[in-house]
VMD Tcl script that draws the C-alpha trace (Angstrom):
set ca {
  {97.53 52.27 76.06}
  {97.65 55.34 77.93}
  {100.28 57.71 77.45}
  {101.88 60.19 79.85}
  {102.85 63.26 77.46}
  {103.87 66.81 77.77}
  {99.89 67.28 77.87}
  {98.99 65.36 81.17}
  {100.33 67.60 83.19}
  {101.02 71.38 81.30}
  {101.92 72.84 84.95}
  {104.96 70.50 84.87}
  {106.57 72.49 81.76}
  {106.59 76.21 83.56}
  {108.03 76.92 87.05}
  {105.98 78.45 89.85}
  {103.95 75.70 90.60}
  {104.62 75.82 94.90}
  {102.95 71.82 95.17}
  {101.42 69.04 92.94}
  {98.72 67.33 95.94}
  {95.92 64.41 95.85}
  {97.85 61.43 94.49}
  {99.93 60.39 97.77}
  {99.14 60.62 101.70}
  {100.29 58.88 104.47}
  {101.33 55.45 103.64}
  {98.63 53.18 105.32}
  {99.69 49.98 107.09}
  {99.79 46.75 105.56}
  {96.66 45.08 107.12}
  {96.14 41.84 104.98}
  {99.79 40.13 106.62}
  {98.24 40.15 110.39}
  {94.69 38.42 109.05}
  {96.59 35.60 106.58}
  {99.23 32.95 107.06}
  {101.75 33.68 104.60}
  {102.98 30.95 102.93}
  {105.92 31.36 100.34}
  {105.66 28.94 97.47}
  {107.81 27.83 94.44}
  {104.91 26.46 92.62}
  {102.55 27.23 89.96}
  {99.62 26.26 92.50}
  {99.21 24.87 96.16}
  {97.25 22.20 97.17}
  {95.56 21.55 100.38}
  {93.97 17.93 101.02}
  {91.49 17.64 104.21}
  {92.30 14.13 105.77}
  {90.27 12.25 108.24}
  {91.36 10.82 111.49}
  {89.99 7.75 113.16}
  {86.93 7.53 114.85}
  {85.85 6.83 118.48}
  {87.26 3.68 119.98}
  {85.07 0.77 120.33}
  {84.58 -1.39 123.25}
  {86.20 -4.98 122.78}
  {84.72 -7.86 124.07}
  {86.72 -10.67 125.88}
  {88.08 -12.85 123.38}
  {87.10 -11.52 120.11}
  {89.33 -8.96 117.68}
  {90.06 -5.32 117.86}
  {87.88 -3.17 115.59}
  {89.72 -1.64 112.88}
  {89.09 1.77 111.35}
  {90.20 3.43 108.42}
  {92.55 6.55 107.25}
  {90.71 8.35 104.07}
  {91.65 11.77 102.24}
  {88.21 13.61 101.73}
  {88.46 17.24 99.11}
  {91.36 18.98 97.87}
  {91.31 22.36 97.52}
  {93.87 23.92 94.60}
  {95.16 27.94 95.08}
  {96.95 28.67 91.46}
  {98.69 32.17 91.53}
  {97.38 35.45 90.06}
  {100.00 37.86 88.24}
  {99.15 41.57 89.37}
  {100.49 44.54 87.93}
  {100.46 47.83 86.51}
  {102.60 50.44 84.90}
  {103.11 53.58 82.75}
  {104.83 55.19 79.55}
  {106.20 58.49 79.46}
  {107.03 59.96 76.32}
  {110.42 61.61 75.93}
  {109.48 64.72 75.76}
  {107.85 64.61 78.69}
  {110.79 63.75 80.43}
  {112.47 66.37 79.19}
  {110.44 69.15 79.82}
  {108.94 68.05 83.19}
  {110.78 70.49 85.72}
  {109.46 68.81 88.77}
  {109.86 65.14 87.90}
  {112.43 64.67 90.56}
  {111.12 66.23 93.02}
  {107.03 65.80 92.91}
  {106.41 62.76 90.59}
  {107.71 60.01 92.02}
  {105.88 57.80 89.68}
  {107.33 54.20 91.15}
  {106.41 54.92 94.19}
  {102.47 55.61 92.69}
  {102.67 52.18 91.24}
  {104.06 50.85 94.77}
  {100.81 52.11 96.16}
  {98.23 51.00 93.92}
  {99.91 47.55 94.24}
  {99.68 47.75 97.54}
  {95.84 48.92 97.57}
  {95.07 46.21 95.09}
  {96.24 43.47 97.68}
  {94.63 44.62 100.77}
  {91.14 44.55 98.67}
  {91.98 41.12 96.94}
  {93.00 39.25 100.45}
  {89.68 41.16 101.97}
  {87.47 39.65 98.97}
  {88.15 36.51 100.78}
  {86.03 37.45 103.68}
  {83.74 39.73 101.70}
  {82.83 36.76 99.53}
  {82.45 34.43 102.59}
  {78.80 34.69 102.85}
  {78.18 34.07 99.14}
  {77.35 30.51 97.65}
  {79.22 31.41 94.30}
  {82.54 31.28 95.96}
  {82.90 27.93 97.56}
  {85.82 26.38 98.98}
  {87.37 22.88 98.81}
  {84.68 21.55 100.74}
  {82.15 23.07 98.30}
  {80.20 25.60 100.52}
  {81.05 29.21 101.22}
  {83.75 30.11 103.36}
  {81.18 30.94 106.20}
  {78.31 28.49 106.02}
  {76.54 26.24 108.82}
  {76.30 23.20 106.31}
  {80.23 21.92 105.66}
  {80.11 18.48 105.06}
  {81.62 16.18 107.24}
  {81.56 12.36 108.07}
  {79.43 13.18 110.82}
  {77.17 15.65 109.30}
  {76.86 19.25 108.39}
  {79.57 21.37 110.65}
  {79.19 25.82 111.38}
  {81.51 28.22 111.55}
  {78.53 30.70 110.94}
  {77.39 32.21 114.08}
  {74.16 30.41 115.21}
  {71.78 33.48 115.02}
  {73.46 36.32 113.11}
  {73.84 39.40 115.36}
  {75.42 42.82 115.29}
  {78.39 43.12 117.01}
  {78.34 43.22 120.94}
  {79.65 41.76 124.07}
  {77.00 38.67 124.35}
  {76.99 37.63 120.85}
  {80.98 37.81 120.74}
  {80.35 35.59 123.55}
  {77.88 33.38 122.00}
  {80.81 32.86 118.99}
  {83.44 31.74 120.97}
  {81.31 29.58 123.14}
  {80.32 28.07 119.39}
  {84.07 27.23 118.90}
  {84.87 25.09 121.87}
  {81.59 22.88 120.52}
  {84.20 22.37 117.37}
  {84.37 18.80 115.82}
  {86.78 17.49 113.34}
  {85.32 15.53 110.78}
  {85.27 12.29 112.43}
  {83.12 13.99 115.43}
  {86.21 14.09 117.99}
  {86.19 16.93 119.53}
  {88.86 19.72 118.96}
  {87.36 22.85 121.20}
  {88.59 26.25 119.39}
  {89.83 29.62 120.95}
  {89.75 32.75 119.60}
  {92.71 34.39 118.80}
  {91.90 37.69 116.95}
  {88.91 39.99 115.90}
  {88.23 41.55 112.82}
  {86.17 44.19 111.88}
  {85.41 47.47 109.54}
  {86.26 50.67 111.31}
  {82.75 51.20 112.12}
  {82.98 48.98 114.94}
  {86.32 50.11 116.38}
  {84.99 52.15 119.02}
  {82.31 49.65 120.61}
  {85.09 46.78 120.23}
  {87.59 48.70 121.98}
  {85.05 49.53 124.69}
  {84.11 45.81 125.23}
  {87.32 44.81 125.21}
  {89.47 46.94 127.10}
  {86.71 47.74 129.66}
  {87.74 47.02 133.48}
  {83.77 46.17 134.09}
  {80.94 45.20 131.46}
  {80.50 47.49 128.90}
  {77.47 49.44 128.76}
  {75.62 48.12 132.03}
  {74.70 49.28 135.69}
  {75.82 46.66 137.04}
  {79.14 45.81 138.47}
  {80.23 42.77 136.88}
  {83.83 42.14 135.82}
  {84.42 41.94 131.85}
  {84.64 38.08 131.51}
  {86.49 38.72 128.26}
  {88.95 40.36 129.47}
  {89.71 38.95 132.56}
  {90.02 35.39 130.99}
  {92.57 36.64 128.28}
  {89.88 36.09 125.33}
  {91.03 37.02 122.05}
  {94.92 37.20 122.88}
  {96.16 38.82 119.69}
  {92.96 41.81 120.35}
  {91.61 43.40 116.85}
  {92.50 44.58 113.79}
  {90.52 47.10 111.82}
  {90.54 46.02 108.29}
  {88.94 49.35 105.90}
  {88.46 46.88 102.90}
  {85.77 45.06 104.48}
  {82.47 45.94 102.52}
  {80.15 45.01 105.09}
  {79.99 47.27 108.33}
  {78.31 45.18 110.34}
  {80.29 42.14 109.28}
  {82.41 40.81 112.01}
  {84.98 37.85 112.31}
  {87.27 35.76 114.75}
  {90.29 34.09 113.85}
  {90.56 30.65 115.66}
  {94.00 28.66 116.67}
  {93.01 26.28 113.95}
  {96.05 25.53 111.67}
  {95.07 25.75 107.81}
  {92.40 28.54 107.82}
  {93.03 31.69 105.90}
  {96.12 31.15 103.68}
  {98.00 34.00 101.18}
  {100.51 31.52 99.25}
  {103.43 34.76 97.89}
  {104.90 33.45 94.66}
  {106.94 36.29 94.29}
  {107.54 39.81 95.42}
  {106.55 43.05 93.31}
  {109.30 43.87 91.31}
  {109.60 47.18 89.07}
  {111.52 47.08 86.14}
  {111.98 50.01 83.47}
  {112.79 49.69 79.91}
  {112.41 52.12 76.61}
  {111.12 52.08 72.88}
  {113.55 52.29 70.48}
  {111.69 53.99 67.91}
  {109.52 56.66 70.18}
  {112.03 56.79 72.80}
  {109.29 56.50 75.13}
  {110.12 55.50 78.74}
  {108.19 52.27 80.05}
  {107.94 51.43 83.62}
  {105.68 48.35 85.30}
  {105.61 46.30 88.70}
  {103.87 42.94 89.16}
  {103.27 40.34 91.96}
  {102.67 36.87 92.08}
  {99.94 35.64 95.13}
  {96.73 33.99 95.72}
  {94.88 34.30 99.20}
  {92.66 31.56 99.72}
  {91.64 29.32 102.99}
  {91.62 25.67 103.35}
  {90.26 24.97 106.72}
  {86.66 26.73 107.26}
  {87.65 26.27 111.29}
  {90.26 28.96 111.35}
  {87.76 31.58 110.67}
  {84.40 32.10 112.00}
  {81.83 34.74 110.88}
  {79.01 36.44 110.97}
  {76.98 39.11 108.16}
  {75.49 40.93 111.39}
  {71.69 41.48 112.21}
}
mol new
graphics top color blue
foreach p $ca { graphics top sphere $p radius 0.5 }
foreach p [lrange $ca 0 end-1] q [lrange $ca 1 end] { graphics top cylinder $p $q radius 0.2 }
display resetview
């Protein structure tokens, strides 16, 4: 177990240090909550159950009985909470002799920064692993797949032809969303709500979404994406995405990307009787997951 002692920061035992730096910078905004729907939980796990609708109506011949359909449960997705935590131990002597503890060593703040960074990474991994078939959802395939099984055949939330971000590629994805069907084949056109990208794409995204005319052409065409009010929630830049070419669009389908929050972060302190060492820790319980793949479309880029 790591212990912070008088040798950890020897300069903190003597006056004259102007500043200790490198551990903290300006706080970064919380991004995961702009991408995941937050769900408060009071249980060890949460379950989402996919269910079918009725199919199409059947023509009833005169004098004959009407047709009857079934209403069935499909797959179940269980999301079990994980506990994340970090702490530190400081010797009694370090606390007594550290001349800068109150001014520069706000270690509880450092814990909060580490916990916040961890939460961003854990949530971003849902998208980062979304193209990997070893991380599957309740239907047995990865989040972004052309083979989501349904009662009427496979369906896709993967851009039909993988492409780097562009005006045309974004339009193709939005068109593909409008061809969405439920598990029985009934049409439920989806609309794009928000674009999610890494910071490498931010400048191009801004040009494509906010230009009055079409971006990057000499034609005097209107920017159809802007004039039609596509992506009403704009875009969000997420530095924790690992693939600079991948990009994603959140849709209006419910129960897509979900963040189940079991317990918010708590900070506790105590002292060891034998050593008089001070101990502190921060813990939090949550699990990010996805239920309905229709809640987000994506592509890994070309």
